[in-house]
C-alpha positions as CSV (number, residue, x, y, z in Angstrom):
1,M,39.9,178.9,-83.9
2,K,39.9,177.1,-80.6
3,M,39.6,179.0,-77.3
4,I,42.1,178.2,-74.6
5,T,41.1,179.1,-71.1
6,V,44.0,179.9,-68.9
7,D,43.3,179.9,-65.1
8,L,45.9,182.2,-63.8
9,L,44.7,182.0,-60.2
10,G,43.7,178.3,-60.2
11,K,46.7,176.8,-58.4
12,A,47.0,179.7,-56.1
13,T,43.3,179.3,-55.1
14,I,43.7,175.6,-54.5
15,R,46.8,176.2,-52.4
16,K,44.9,178.9,-50.5
17,K,42.1,176.4,-49.8
18,Q,44.6,173.7,-48.8
19,K,46.3,176.2,-46.4
20,R,43.0,177.0,-44.9
21,I,42.1,173.4,-44.4
22,R,45.5,172.6,-42.9
23,Y,45.1,175.6,-40.6
24,L,41.6,174.5,-39.5
25,I,42.8,170.9,-39.0
26,T,45.8,172.2,-36.9
27,I,43.5,174.4,-34.8
28,L,41.1,171.5,-34.3
29,Y,44.0,169.2,-33.4
30,V,45.3,171.8,-30.9
31,V,41.8,172.3,-29.5
32,V,41.3,168.5,-29.1
33,W,44.7,168.2,-27.4
34,F,44.0,171.2,-25.2
35,F,40.6,169.7,-24.0
36,S,42.3,166.3,-23.6
37,L,44.9,167.9,-21.4
38,L,42.3,169.8,-19.4
39,T,40.3,166.6,-19.0
40,L,43.4,164.7,-17.8
41,F,44.3,167.5,-15.5
42,Y,40.7,167.5,-14.0
43,V,40.7,163.7,-13.6
44,H,44.2,164.0,-12.0
45,K,43.0,166.7,-9.6
46,T,39.8,164.8,-8.8
47,N,41.9,161.6,-8.1
48,I,44.2,163.6,-5.8
49,F,41.2,165.0,-3.9
50,I,39.6,161.6,-3.6
51,S,42.9,160.0,-2.5
52,S,43.4,162.8,0.1
53,V,39.9,162.2,1.5
54,Y,40.7,158.4,1.7
55,Q,44.1,159.1,3.1
56,K,42.5,161.3,5.9
57,E,40.1,158.4,6.7
58,I,43.0,155.9,6.7
59,N,45.0,158.2,9.0
60,K,42.0,158.6,11.2
61,I,41.4,154.8,11.4
62,A,45.1,154.2,11.9
63,T,45.1,156.7,14.9
64,E,42.0,155.0,16.2
65,V,43.6,151.5,15.9
66,E,46.7,152.8,17.7
67,L,44.5,154.2,20.5
68,Q,42.5,151.0,20.7
69,S,45.5,148.7,20.5
70,P,46.0,148.4,24.3
71,K,42.3,147.7,24.7
72,L,42.4,145.1,21.9
73,E,45.4,143.4,23.6
74,R,43.4,143.4,26.9
75,I,40.4,142.0,25.2
76,K,42.5,139.3,23.6
77,K,44.0,138.4,27.0
78,L,40.5,138.4,28.6
79,Y,39.2,136.2,25.8
80,K,42.0,133.8,26.2
81,E,41.4,133.7,30.0
82,K,37.6,133.2,29.3
83,K,38.4,130.2,27.0
84,E,40.6,128.7,29.7
85,I,37.8,129.2,32.4
86,D,35.2,127.9,30.0
87,S,37.2,124.7,29.5
88,K,37.3,124.3,33.3
89,K,33.9,125.7,33.9
90,R,32.4,122.3,34.7
91,I,34.9,121.8,37.5
92,Y,34.5,125.4,38.8
93,L,30.8,125.2,38.9
94,Q,30.6,121.8,40.7
95,S,31.0,122.9,44.3
96,Y,29.5,119.5,44.8
97,H,32.9,118.0,44.2
98,R,35.0,120.3,46.3
99,P,36.7,118.8,49.4
100,G,35.9,121.8,51.6
101,N,32.2,121.5,50.7
102,W,32.2,117.8,51.6
103,L,33.9,118.5,54.9
104,S,31.1,120.9,55.9
105,K,28.4,118.4,54.6
106,M,29.9,115.5,56.6
107,L,30.0,117.7,59.8
108,D,26.3,118.7,59.2
109,L,25.4,115.1,58.6
110,S,27.2,113.9,61.8
111,N,25.2,116.5,63.8
112,T,21.9,115.1,62.5
113,I,22.5,111.5,63.4
114,P,20.4,110.4,66.4
115,E,22.0,108.5,69.2
116,N,20.5,105.2,68.3
117,V,21.4,105.4,64.5
118,R,24.6,103.9,63.1
119,L,25.9,104.6,59.6
120,E,27.7,101.7,58.0
121,N,28.4,103.1,54.5
122,I,28.2,106.5,52.7
123,A,28.4,106.3,48.9
124,V,28.7,109.4,46.7
125,N,27.7,109.2,43.0
126,T,29.8,111.8,41.1
127,N,27.9,111.5,37.9
128,P,24.3,110.8,38.7
129,A,21.8,110.4,35.9
130,K,19.6,113.5,36.0
131,G,16.8,113.0,38.6
132,Q,17.1,109.2,38.3
133,S,19.9,108.1,40.6
134,E,20.8,109.3,44.0
135,K,23.8,111.7,44.5
136,M,24.5,110.1,47.9
137,K,23.4,106.9,49.5
138,L,23.5,106.2,53.3
139,T,23.2,102.7,54.6
140,G,23.1,101.8,58.3
141,Y,20.7,100.7,61.0
142,A,18.8,102.1,63.9
143,L,18.7,100.3,67.3
144,I,15.1,99.6,68.3
145,N,14.1,100.3,71.9
146,T,11.1,98.2,72.5
147,D,10.3,100.1,75.8
148,E,9.7,103.4,73.9
149,Q,6.6,104.1,71.9
150,D,8.2,106.1,69.2
151,Q,9.5,103.7,66.5
152,N,9.8,106.4,63.9
153,Q,13.5,107.1,64.3
154,L,14.2,106.7,60.6
155,N,11.7,109.5,59.6
156,I,13.1,111.7,62.3
157,F,16.6,111.2,60.9
158,K,15.3,111.9,57.3
159,Q,13.7,115.2,58.5
160,A,16.8,116.2,60.4
161,I,18.8,115.9,57.2
162,E,16.3,117.9,55.2
163,K,16.5,120.7,57.7
164,Q,20.2,121.1,57.3
165,D,20.3,124.0,54.8
166,R,24.0,123.9,54.1
167,F,23.9,120.2,53.6
168,M,21.0,120.4,51.2
169,E,22.5,123.1,49.0
170,D,23.4,120.6,46.3
171,F,20.5,118.3,46.8
172,K,16.7,118.5,46.2
173,R,15.2,115.7,48.3
174,V,15.8,112.8,50.7
175,D,14.1,109.5,50.3
176,I,14.0,106.3,52.4
177,L,14.7,103.6,49.8
178,E,14.7,100.5,52.0
179,N,14.0,99.7,55.6
180,Q,13.9,96.2,57.2
181,I,13.6,95.0,60.8
182,G,16.2,92.5,61.8
183,Q,18.7,91.7,64.6
184,K,22.3,92.6,65.3
185,G,23.5,90.1,67.9
186,S,20.7,90.2,70.5
187,D,19.5,93.7,69.7
188,P,16.6,94.4,67.4
189,I,17.5,96.8,64.6
190,M,16.0,98.5,61.6
191,S,18.4,98.5,58.7
192,F,17.9,101.2,56.1
193,T,19.1,102.8,52.9
194,I,18.5,106.5,52.4
195,G,18.9,108.1,49.0
196,I,19.7,111.8,48.7
197,Y,18.9,113.3,45.3
């Protein structure tokens, strides 16, 4: 005779095990979701905190910008004025070219001219090559008095020009470029060219 084994609790045991597994999976699922939510909440709170810190900094900078805005406008205005002045700087710095300056120079020059010296031409070089060509050239002649011993009138005139401080402000030196004895009518003269550098 064959023995037949009947498992009366088999299906119930399997169901029980399945229920336990489902229960564990559900708990695990809930725990994972719970931790995920906690992580998201933590990240969200951290982001809010960081953004609040940045927002405070932004507000602080915005306030500072607002406070500095008038100064910035003033700086912009001054910078624009500076650019305009820089563009005209060459003209402003060249007192050498100012009419008032030349008026005083001509008055000083006329005060230095000895009685026997006559100027025929005054030439001004507005763009002299550096140190090479004269800024001003004087041409004229000195009447020679044969009765007097001192024939050095040209050097006296040169020294008189050099002693005029206001006249020499824009110049460095005075040189006698040419001198030649000749005659004007019946009078003996010494014609000259003086360069002022």
